[in-house]
Residue frames as qw, qx, qy, qz and C-alpha x, y, z in Angstrom:
[[0.103, 0.384, 0.230, -0.888, -7.08, -40.90, 29.04],
 [0.486, 0.617, 0.612, -0.097, -10.42, -40.59, 27.21],
 [0.466, 0.340, 0.401, 0.712, -10.14, -39.03, 23.76],
 [0.038, -0.872, -0.332, -0.357, -12.42, -36.11, 24.60],
 [0.526, -0.813, 0.002, 0.252, -10.24, -35.18, 27.59],
 [0.644, -0.157, 0.339, 0.667, -7.07, -35.41, 25.51],
 [0.292, 0.598, 0.431, 0.609, -8.64, -33.21, 22.85],
 [0.265, -0.929, -0.231, -0.111, -9.69, -30.70, 25.52],
 [0.630, -0.615, 0.150, 0.450, -6.16, -30.61, 26.95],
 [0.561, 0.151, 0.419, 0.698, -4.66, -30.18, 23.48],
 [0.094, 0.798, 0.389, 0.451, -7.05, -27.34, 22.78],
 [0.434, -0.891, -0.082, 0.110, -6.17, -25.65, 26.08],
 [0.674, -0.343, 0.267, 0.597, -2.44, -26.01, 25.35],
 [0.412, 0.418, 0.435, 0.683, -2.86, -24.46, 21.93],
 [0.124, -0.900, -0.317, -0.271, -4.93, -21.65, 23.40],
 [0.564, -0.760, 0.046, 0.319, -2.29, -20.94, 26.06],
 [0.627, -0.064, 0.370, 0.682, 0.43, -20.98, 23.41],
 [0.234, 0.658, 0.432, 0.570, -1.54, -18.59, 21.22],
 [0.318, -0.927, -0.195, -0.042, -2.16, -16.26, 24.17],
 [0.644, -0.537, 0.185, 0.512, 1.57, -16.30, 24.94],
 [0.515, 0.251, 0.428, 0.699, 2.42, -15.48, 21.31],
 [0.021, 0.837, 0.372, 0.401, -0.02, -12.55, 21.33],
 [0.483, -0.859, -0.048, 0.163, 1.35, -11.19, 24.61],
 [0.672, -0.269, 0.296, 0.624, 4.92, -11.54, 23.33],
 [0.377, 0.492, 0.426, 0.659, 4.08, -9.69, 20.12],
 [0.170, -0.919, -0.279, -0.218, 2.33, -6.90, 22.02],
 [0.590, -0.729, 0.075, 0.338, 5.27, -6.44, 24.40],
 [0.619, -0.050, 0.387, 0.681, 7.87, -6.53, 21.62],
 [0.239, 0.660, 0.439, 0.562, 5.85, -4.13, 19.49],
 [0.307, -0.932, -0.192, -0.011, 5.40, -1.72, 22.40],
 [0.610, -0.541, 0.223, 0.534, 9.16, -1.68, 22.97],
 [0.493, 0.221, 0.475, 0.695, 9.76, -1.11, 19.26],
 [0.026, 0.846, 0.405, 0.347, 7.17, 1.69, 19.24],
 [0.445, -0.869, -0.029, 0.215, 8.81, 3.37, 22.25],
 [0.621, -0.286, 0.362, 0.634, 12.25, 2.99, 20.65],
 [0.370, 0.508, 0.498, 0.597, 10.95, 4.42, 17.39],
 [0.138, -0.943, -0.273, -0.128, 9.48, 7.43, 19.19],
 [0.544, -0.712, 0.162, 0.412, 12.80, 8.07, 20.94],
 [0.572, -0.023, 0.493, 0.655, 14.69, 7.67, 17.66],
 [0.243, 0.729, 0.488, 0.415, 12.25, 9.88, 15.80],
 [0.248, -0.959, -0.104, 0.092, 12.75, 12.71, 18.30],
 [0.587, -0.511, 0.343, 0.526, 16.52, 12.32, 18.07],
 [0.506, 0.295, 0.547, 0.598, 16.39, 12.40, 14.26],
 [0.077, 0.901, 0.361, 0.226, 14.29, 15.55, 14.31],
 [0.408, -0.868, 0.083, 0.271, 16.74, 17.23, 16.64],
 [0.529, -0.392, 0.511, 0.553, 19.75, 16.18, 14.60],
 [0.492, 0.657, -0.150, -0.552, 18.03, 16.57, 11.24],
 [0.144, 0.402, -0.865, -0.262, 19.16, 13.13, 10.16],
 [0.531, 0.073, 0.792, -0.293, 17.86, 9.63, 9.72],
 [0.200, 0.229, 0.840, 0.450, 15.93, 7.74, 7.09],
 [0.339, 0.361, 0.161, -0.854, 13.16, 9.61, 5.34],
 [0.501, 0.455, 0.731, 0.089, 10.22, 8.60, 3.20],
 [0.044, 0.382, -0.277, -0.881, 10.14, 10.47, -0.06],
 [0.553, 0.553, 0.611, -0.120, 7.24, 10.71, -2.45],
 [0.213, -0.226, 0.484, 0.818, 7.71, 11.62, -6.09],
 [0.521, 0.674, 0.474, -0.222, 5.49, 13.08, -8.79],
 [0.600, 0.385, 0.366, 0.598, 6.11, 14.18, -12.33],
 [0.209, -0.308, -0.004, 0.928, 7.35, 17.72, -12.99],
 [0.238, 0.764, 0.577, 0.161, 4.71, 20.18, -14.18],
 [0.271, 0.553, 0.068, 0.785, 5.00, 23.78, -15.35],
 [0.377, -0.782, -0.002, -0.497, 5.36, 26.06, -12.34],
 [0.882, -0.415, -0.098, 0.198, 7.40, 23.65, -10.20],
 [0.164, -0.910, 0.366, 0.106, 10.69, 24.96, -8.87],
 [0.707, 0.514, -0.483, 0.051, 13.78, 23.60, -10.66],
 [0.003, -0.528, 0.735, -0.425, 15.56, 23.13, -7.31],
 [0.716, -0.142, 0.487, -0.479, 12.89, 20.58, -6.34],
 [0.821, 0.374, -0.359, -0.240, 13.77, 18.26, -9.22],
 [0.736, -0.426, 0.526, 0.028, 15.21, 14.95, -8.07],
 [0.442, 0.659, -0.522, -0.314, 17.82, 14.35, -10.78],
 [0.153, -0.312, 0.936, -0.057, 18.86, 10.99, -9.39],
 [0.531, 0.298, 0.734, -0.301, 15.36, 9.59, -9.58],
 [0.547, 0.705, 0.007, -0.452, 14.72, 11.27, -12.93],
 [0.137, 0.607, -0.725, -0.294, 17.86, 9.70, -14.41],
 [0.376, -0.047, 0.922, -0.078, 16.36, 6.23, -13.91],
 [0.468, 0.575, 0.668, -0.063, 13.49, 6.98, -16.29],
 [0.318, 0.351, 0.410, 0.779, 12.66, 9.18, -19.27],
 [0.212, -0.833, -0.398, -0.320, 10.65, 11.52, -17.06],
 [0.186, 0.403, -0.392, 0.806, 11.47, 14.39, -14.71],
 [0.548, -0.555, -0.625, 0.020, 10.34, 13.93, -11.11],
 [0.159, -0.675, 0.237, -0.680, 9.76, 16.37, -8.27],
 [0.470, -0.115, -0.791, 0.376, 10.59, 15.15, -4.79],
 [0.393, -0.541, 0.029, -0.743, 8.03, 15.97, -2.18],
 [0.250, -0.028, -0.873, 0.418, 7.70, 14.82, 1.40],
 [0.465, -0.204, 0.055, -0.860, 4.13, 14.65, 2.50],
 [0.063, -0.207, -0.967, 0.135, 1.61, 12.53, 4.34],
 [0.306, -0.377, -0.371, -0.791, -1.95, 13.40, 3.48],
 [0.407, -0.159, 0.536, -0.723, -4.50, 13.80, 6.25],
 [0.388, -0.058, -0.877, -0.279, -6.44, 10.57, 6.68],
 [0.687, -0.380, 0.018, -0.619, -9.54, 9.28, 8.41],
 [0.943, -0.248, 0.207, -0.075, -8.18, 5.75, 8.84],
 [0.131, 0.641, -0.743, -0.142, -4.90, 3.92, 8.51],
 [0.967, 0.031, 0.100, -0.231, -5.22, 0.34, 7.26],
 [0.141, -0.628, 0.755, 0.124, -2.29, -2.06, 7.52],
 [0.959, 0.190, -0.088, -0.191, -1.65, -5.33, 5.72],
 [0.283, -0.635, 0.718, 0.031, 1.04, -7.84, 6.65],
 [0.673, 0.318, -0.606, -0.281, 2.00, -10.74, 4.40],
 [0.651, -0.326, 0.639, -0.247, 1.64, -14.24, 5.82],
 [0.867, 0.387, -0.259, -0.180, 3.15, -16.91, 3.61],
 [0.940, -0.230, 0.057, 0.247, 5.67, -19.75, 4.11],
 [0.620, 0.523, -0.055, 0.582, 8.24, -17.64, 2.28],
 [0.158, -0.837, 0.132, -0.508, 8.11, -15.06, 5.05],
 [0.848, -0.528, 0.040, -0.004, 9.39, -17.60, 7.61],
 [0.814, 0.335, -0.156, 0.449, 12.91, -17.39, 6.17],
 [0.267, -0.930, 0.252, 0.004, 15.88, -16.17, 8.18],
 [0.772, 0.450, -0.365, 0.260, 19.56, -16.70, 7.45],
 [0.290, 0.393, -0.570, 0.661, 20.81, -15.80, 10.94],
 [0.267, -0.290, -0.776, 0.493, 19.95, -15.40, 14.60],
 [0.191, 0.101, 0.107, -0.970, 17.75, -12.38, 13.94],
 [0.572, 0.342, 0.519, -0.535, 13.98, -12.44, 13.41],
 [0.436, 0.304, 0.754, 0.386, 12.49, -14.04, 10.33],
 [0.024, -0.209, -0.350, -0.913, 10.89, -11.81, 7.74],
 [0.425, -0.573, -0.623, -0.321, 7.53, -12.75, 9.26],
 [0.528, -0.532, -0.448, 0.487, 8.66, -11.87, 12.76],
 [0.256, -0.162, 0.037, 0.952, 9.97, -8.49, 11.65],
 [0.165, -0.327, -0.515, -0.775, 6.88, -7.77, 9.56],
 [0.470, -0.608, -0.639, -0.045, 4.57, -8.62, 12.47],
 [0.445, -0.484, -0.311, 0.686, 6.48, -6.34, 14.85],
 [0.119, 0.003, 0.240, 0.963, 6.54, -3.45, 12.36],
 [0.289, -0.452, -0.605, -0.588, 2.82, -3.81, 11.71],
 [0.516, -0.625, -0.572, 0.126, 1.88, -4.06, 15.38],
 [0.415, -0.345, -0.183, 0.822, 4.18, -1.23, 16.49],
 [0.016, -0.150, -0.323, -0.934, 2.71, 1.11, 13.88],
 [0.411, -0.553, -0.649, -0.324, -0.76, 0.05, 15.03],
 [0.513, -0.556, -0.458, 0.466, 0.13, 1.00, 18.60],
 [0.281, -0.187, 0.021, 0.941, 1.60, 4.37, 17.60],
 [0.149, -0.321, -0.489, -0.798, -1.37, 5.29, 15.46],
 [0.488, -0.610, -0.614, -0.111, -3.81, 4.36, 18.23],
 [0.481, -0.428, -0.326, 0.692, -1.75, 6.36, 20.76],
 [0.102, -0.029, 0.182, 0.978, -2.18, 9.37, 18.48],
 [0.375, 0.422, 0.552, -0.614, -5.96, 8.91, 18.86],
 [0.444, 0.387, -0.446, -0.674, -6.36, 7.99, 15.21],
 [0.900, 0.083, 0.268, -0.332, -8.30, 5.04, 13.85],
 [0.102, 0.520, -0.818, -0.223, -6.31, 2.02, 12.75],
 [0.874, 0.067, 0.357, -0.323, -7.23, -1.40, 11.39],
 [0.433, -0.215, 0.783, 0.392, -6.23, -4.18, 9.06],
 [0.370, 0.278, -0.496, -0.735, -6.98, -4.23, 5.35],
 [0.535, -0.062, -0.744, -0.395, -10.00, -6.45, 4.57],
 [0.320, -0.261, -0.826, 0.383, -11.02, -6.68, 8.23],
 [0.172, -0.774, -0.599, 0.111, -13.57, -5.02, 10.51],
 [0.075, 0.937, 0.110, 0.323, -13.96, -1.28, 10.93],
 [0.492, 0.332, -0.405, 0.696, -10.91, 0.57, 12.14],
 [0.522, -0.807, -0.247, -0.122, -10.76, 1.77, 15.74],
 [0.236, 0.673, -0.466, 0.524, -8.37, 2.94, 18.45],
 [0.724, -0.549, 0.177, -0.378, -9.42, 0.93, 21.52],
 [0.298, -0.489, 0.816, -0.075, -7.42, -1.68, 23.39],
 [0.771, 0.209, 0.567, -0.200, -9.84, -4.25, 22.02],
 [0.648, 0.743, -0.097, -0.132, -8.89, -3.19, 18.48],
 [0.085, 0.730, -0.678, 0.033, -5.18, -3.61, 19.25],
 [0.536, -0.224, 0.794, -0.179, -5.74, -7.04, 20.76],
 [0.799, 0.449, 0.337, -0.215, -7.81, -8.10, 17.75],
 [0.506, 0.788, -0.343, -0.072, -5.05, -7.02, 15.36],
 [0.156, -0.582, 0.790, -0.113, -2.40, -8.85, 17.41],
 [0.717, 0.033, 0.653, -0.240, -4.58, -11.96, 17.43],
 [0.771, 0.612, 0.088, -0.150, -4.90, -11.88, 13.64],
 [0.287, 0.792, -0.539, 0.009, -1.16, -11.30, 13.14],
 [0.292, -0.440, 0.829, -0.185, -0.30, -14.25, 15.39],
 [0.771, 0.172, 0.532, -0.306, -2.89, -16.56, 13.90],
 [0.398, 0.023, 0.770, 0.499, -2.92, -18.60, 10.73],
 [0.398, 0.658, 0.229, -0.597, -4.61, -16.06, 8.50],
 [0.746, 0.459, 0.460, 0.147, -5.16, -16.18, 4.77],
 [0.145, 0.927, -0.203, -0.279, -2.95, -13.24, 3.83],
 [0.918, 0.239, 0.130, 0.289, -0.59, -14.38, 1.08],
 [0.606, -0.120, 0.111, 0.779, 2.48, -12.77, -0.42],
 [0.050, 0.174, 0.243, 0.953, 0.46, -9.94, -1.98],
 [0.277, 0.285, 0.530, -0.749, -2.65, -8.08, -0.81],
 [0.092, -0.291, -0.776, -0.552, -5.96, -8.92, -2.47],
 [0.281, -0.068, 0.252, -0.923, -8.87, -6.65, -1.62],
 [0.147, -0.367, -0.915, -0.081, -12.04, -8.29, -0.36],
 [0.088, -0.811, -0.494, 0.301, -13.51, -5.02, 0.98],
 [0.320, 0.817, 0.113, 0.467, -13.49, -1.50, -0.44],
 [0.480, -0.087, -0.327, 0.809, -10.95, 0.88, 1.11],
 [0.079, -0.845, -0.466, 0.249, -12.81, 3.65, 2.95],
 [0.329, 0.841, 0.079, 0.423, -12.41, 7.16, 1.57],
 [0.050, -0.862, 0.330, -0.382, -9.42, 9.16, 2.87],
 [0.895, -0.408, 0.175, 0.038, -7.66, 6.06, 4.20],
 [0.122, 0.730, -0.668, -0.072, -3.92, 5.54, 4.26],
 [0.995, 0.019, -0.048, -0.084, -2.66, 2.02, 3.51],
 [0.134, -0.722, 0.679, -0.005, 0.57, 0.45, 4.76],
 [0.962, 0.181, -0.156, -0.136, 1.69, -2.82, 3.12],
 [0.304, -0.677, 0.669, -0.034, 4.42, -4.96, 4.70],
 [0.969, 0.157, 0.188, -0.040, 5.86, -7.92, 2.76],
 [0.577, -0.365, 0.483, 0.547, 8.98, -9.14, 0.99],
 [0.504, 0.756, 0.010, -0.419, 7.45, -8.29, -2.41],
 [0.270, -0.442, 0.766, 0.380, 9.54, -10.92, -4.18],
 [0.662, 0.459, 0.589, -0.067, 6.82, -11.97, -6.60],
 [0.463, 0.292, 0.465, 0.696, 7.24, -11.25, -10.29],
 [0.045, -0.247, -0.106, 0.962, 6.95, -7.50, -10.81],
 [0.314, -0.157, -0.541, -0.765, 4.05, -7.89, -13.28],
 [0.469, -0.449, -0.761, -0.018, 2.11, -9.87, -10.72],
 [0.280, -0.388, -0.423, 0.769, 2.81, -7.19, -8.12],
 [0.097, 0.043, -0.226, -0.968, 1.55, -4.51, -10.54],
 [0.403, -0.313, -0.703, -0.496, -1.64, -6.46, -11.13],
 [0.472, -0.478, -0.698, 0.250, -2.37, -6.98, -7.45],
 [0.264, -0.390, -0.286, 0.835, -1.56, -3.41, -6.40],
 [0.000, 0.248, 0.449, 0.859, -3.54, -1.78, -9.22],
 [0.370, -0.637, -0.630, -0.246, -6.82, -2.21, -7.34],
 [0.477, -0.598, -0.341, 0.546, -5.38, -0.54, -4.25],
 [0.283, -0.101, 0.189, 0.935, -4.04, 2.30, -6.40],
 [0.127, -0.477, -0.583, -0.645, -7.56, 2.91, -7.70],
 [0.490, -0.706, -0.492, -0.138, -8.85, 3.43, -4.16],
 [0.521, -0.805, -0.033, 0.281, -6.03, 5.16, -2.28],
 [0.487, 0.782, -0.207, 0.329, -3.24, 7.58, -3.17],
 [0.259, -0.758, 0.478, -0.362, -1.74, 7.46, 0.30],
 [0.994, -0.059, -0.090, -0.028, 0.10, 4.14, 0.36],
 [0.158, -0.755, 0.635, -0.040, 3.36, 2.94, 1.90],
 [0.945, 0.146, -0.294, 0.000, 5.22, -0.18, 0.87],
 [0.370, -0.720, 0.579, -0.102, 7.67, -1.57, 3.44],
 [0.844, 0.317, -0.429, -0.061, 9.72, -4.27, 1.74],
 [0.608, -0.620, 0.467, -0.167, 11.13, -6.63, 4.36],
 [0.830, 0.413, -0.375, 0.018, 14.08, -8.76, 3.25],
 [0.838, -0.460, 0.151, 0.251, 16.67, -10.96, 4.88],
 [0.061, -0.822, 0.426, 0.372, 20.23, -9.72, 4.17],
 [0.487, -0.158, 0.801, 0.309, 21.07, -13.04, 2.48],
 [0.522, 0.634, 0.569, 0.028, 18.35, -12.32, -0.09],
 [0.202, 0.961, -0.064, -0.179, 20.25, -9.19, -1.06],
 [0.050, -0.787, 0.595, 0.154, 23.82, -10.46, -1.10],
 [0.967, 0.161, -0.180, -0.084, 23.69, -14.29, -1.57],
 [0.162, -0.812, 0.545, -0.135, 26.66, -14.75, 0.80],
 [0.927, -0.176, 0.327, -0.063, 26.91, -18.54, 0.59],
 [0.072, 0.664, -0.699, -0.254, 29.93, -20.45, -0.64],
 [0.153, -0.191, 0.965, 0.099, 30.43, -23.74, -2.48],
 [0.276, -0.230, -0.829, -0.429, 27.65, -26.19, -3.23],
 [0.270, 0.095, 0.500, -0.817, 24.25, -25.12, -1.86],
 [0.064, -0.402, -0.871, -0.275, 20.82, -26.70, -2.13],
 [0.224, -0.020, 0.131, -0.966, 18.16, -23.98, -2.17],
 [0.008, -0.379, -0.924, 0.052, 14.74, -25.09, -0.98],
 [0.225, -0.320, -0.261, -0.882, 11.46, -23.43, -1.82],
 [0.567, -0.225, 0.280, -0.742, 8.11, -23.49, -0.07],
 [0.953, 0.034, 0.033, -0.299, 7.36, -27.00, -1.32],
 [0.730, -0.383, 0.527, 0.206, 9.64, -30.03, -1.08],
 [0.752, 0.424, 0.404, 0.303, 9.71, -30.28, -4.85],
 [0.233, 0.957, -0.029, 0.170, 11.02, -26.70, -5.09],
 [0.686, -0.562, 0.280, 0.368, 14.73, -27.41, -4.87],
 [0.613, 0.763, -0.146, 0.141, 17.63, -26.14, -6.88],
 [0.801, -0.411, 0.132, 0.415, 21.24, -27.18, -6.43],
 [0.337, 0.913, -0.213, 0.088, 24.00, -24.72, -7.26],
 [0.908, 0.023, -0.191, 0.373, 27.46, -26.28, -7.41],
 [0.504, -0.058, -0.145, 0.850, 29.32, -23.00, -6.92],
 [0.035, -0.860, -0.472, 0.192, 27.30, -20.13, -5.49],
 [0.281, -0.625, 0.155, 0.712, 30.12, -17.65, -6.05],
 [0.290, 0.062, 0.667, 0.683, 29.76, -18.17, -9.80],
 [0.028, -0.634, -0.648, -0.421, 26.21, -16.78, -9.82],
 [0.298, -0.581, -0.447, 0.611, 26.49, -14.18, -7.02],
 [0.083, -0.268, 0.167, 0.945, 27.07, -11.13, -9.22],
 [0.196, -0.231, -0.685, -0.662, 24.27, -12.10, -11.58],
 [0.335, -0.575, -0.739, 0.104, 21.92, -12.69, -8.64],
 [0.247, -0.514, -0.287, 0.770, 22.77, -9.35, -7.02],
 [0.024, 0.068, -0.392, -0.917, 22.13, -7.58, -10.31],
 [0.285, -0.377, -0.773, -0.423, 18.75, -9.29, -10.61],
 [0.343, -0.612, -0.640, 0.312, 17.60, -8.56, -7.06],
 [0.178, -0.382, -0.056, 0.905, 18.72, -4.92, -7.38],
 [0.132, -0.093, -0.555, -0.816, 16.77, -4.58, -10.63],
 [0.323, -0.507, -0.787, -0.136, 13.71, -6.06, -8.95],
 [0.293, -0.584, -0.442, 0.615, 13.90, -3.58, -6.06],
 [0.062, -0.244, 0.200, 0.947, 14.35, -0.69, -8.49],
 [0.204, -0.286, -0.714, -0.606, 11.30, -1.86, -10.45],
 [0.340, -0.612, -0.694, 0.168, 9.28, -1.91, -7.24],
 [0.230, -0.479, -0.169, 0.830, 10.51, 1.60, -6.38],
 [0.033, 0.015, -0.471, -0.881, 9.55, 2.80, -9.87],
 [0.262, -0.494, -0.783, -0.273, 6.09, 1.32, -9.41],
 [0.313, -0.650, -0.493, 0.487, 5.76, 3.35, -6.18],
 [0.160, -0.302, 0.148, 0.928, 7.00, 6.47, -7.96],
 [0.109, -0.213, -0.659, -0.713, 4.42, 6.06, -10.72],
 [0.361, -0.618, -0.690, -0.111, 1.63, 5.72, -8.16],
 [0.098, -0.702, 0.161, -0.686, 2.98, 8.54, -5.96],
 [0.846, -0.481, -0.223, -0.060, 3.45, 6.08, -3.10],
 [0.244, -0.795, 0.532, -0.158, 6.10, 5.85, -0.40],
 [0.920, 0.149, -0.357, 0.064, 8.68, 3.04, -0.29],
 [0.274, -0.750, 0.564, -0.212, 11.09, 1.77, 2.34],
 [0.789, 0.188, -0.582, 0.051, 13.40, -1.25, 2.45],
 [0.562, -0.650, 0.406, -0.311, 13.93, -2.95, 5.81],
 [0.589, 0.328, -0.733, 0.090, 16.66, -5.54, 6.29],
 [0.792, -0.493, -0.285, -0.218, 15.83, -8.00, 9.06],
 [0.748, -0.109, -0.351, 0.552, 19.31, -7.91, 10.62],
 [0.143, 0.327, -0.139, 0.924, 18.85, -4.21, 11.38],
 [0.082, 0.195, 0.629, -0.748, 16.86, -2.55, 14.16],
 [0.061, 0.542, 0.801, 0.248, 13.16, -3.00, 13.58],
 [0.092, -0.768, -0.377, 0.509, 12.55, 0.43, 15.09],
 [0.243, -0.279, 0.355, 0.859, 14.26, 2.17, 12.12],
 [0.033, -0.315, -0.671, -0.671, 11.44, 1.84, 9.54],
 [0.251, -0.712, -0.648, 0.104, 8.86, 2.50, 12.26],
 [0.280, -0.631, -0.127, 0.712, 10.60, 5.75, 13.27],
 [0.166, -0.084, 0.482, 0.856, 11.04, 6.83, 9.65],
 [0.124, -0.489, -0.723, -0.471, 7.38, 6.35, 8.81],
 [0.312, -0.729, -0.543, 0.277, 6.15, 7.85, 12.06],
 [0.257, -0.450, 0.048, 0.854, 8.25, 10.97, 11.52],
 [0.021, 0.136, 0.603, 0.786, 6.73, 11.27, 8.06],
 [0.230, -0.602, -0.738, -0.202, 3.19, 10.85, 9.37],
 [0.348, -0.731, -0.390, 0.439, 3.74, 13.53, 12.03],
 [0.346, -0.178, 0.195, 0.900, 5.47, 16.06, 9.74]]
């Protein structure tokens, strides 16, 4: 077969595969959005379910009963718990795309798969509510079917989004921002990268997406841990001997990320990939509609 024909066939195959991926993401996200809506209504009726909480420092005139003593005990400051979602003109989402996000320890979706579904499902719900939605650093937000397809195409493609968001365009005034990633970078690096976003938006949600193995380190015996690159390998002869230390470290990292959100007045939610992907979607959607 002539080379140009083979290249054309290869291109067509890749295009068909990409189209299939986009369609699959759209269908899965629509199901997750529908499930989240059903769950959100049930939670409202029962008065239960996960909630997003936003904190700010106590000021004179605040009611003592609104003090969150648990959160305050973690720092030297007193915090008031408030549940609010400010009115916005646009909602901009950002989804991490890095080799690290491809990890899964079981039969459930990878971190990337879960993050893509969460991002796309929220996009669908926001558009259904006749509000403008878009991706951080991309074209103007909208609510049309073309906008949804464009976002799905970007999520399924090989885009340049890394482990942390880096602004290449200003955030429009009165925009909400939703960031979905594993946020496993060093906390100081996270602070540096998120500082620019904090300067431009007060209405930010961080959805930390982690595999359950990253929280518990459930392995036994000798294990070779591989990083993104082939040279990034570390052999542990007895995983059980470091499990407690690891769990302490990952818990401290998550608490540091939560504290960062508290200091900025942002919302935070942890999603474990072995759990229903509709849970964080329903929790955030309930918050946005309250």
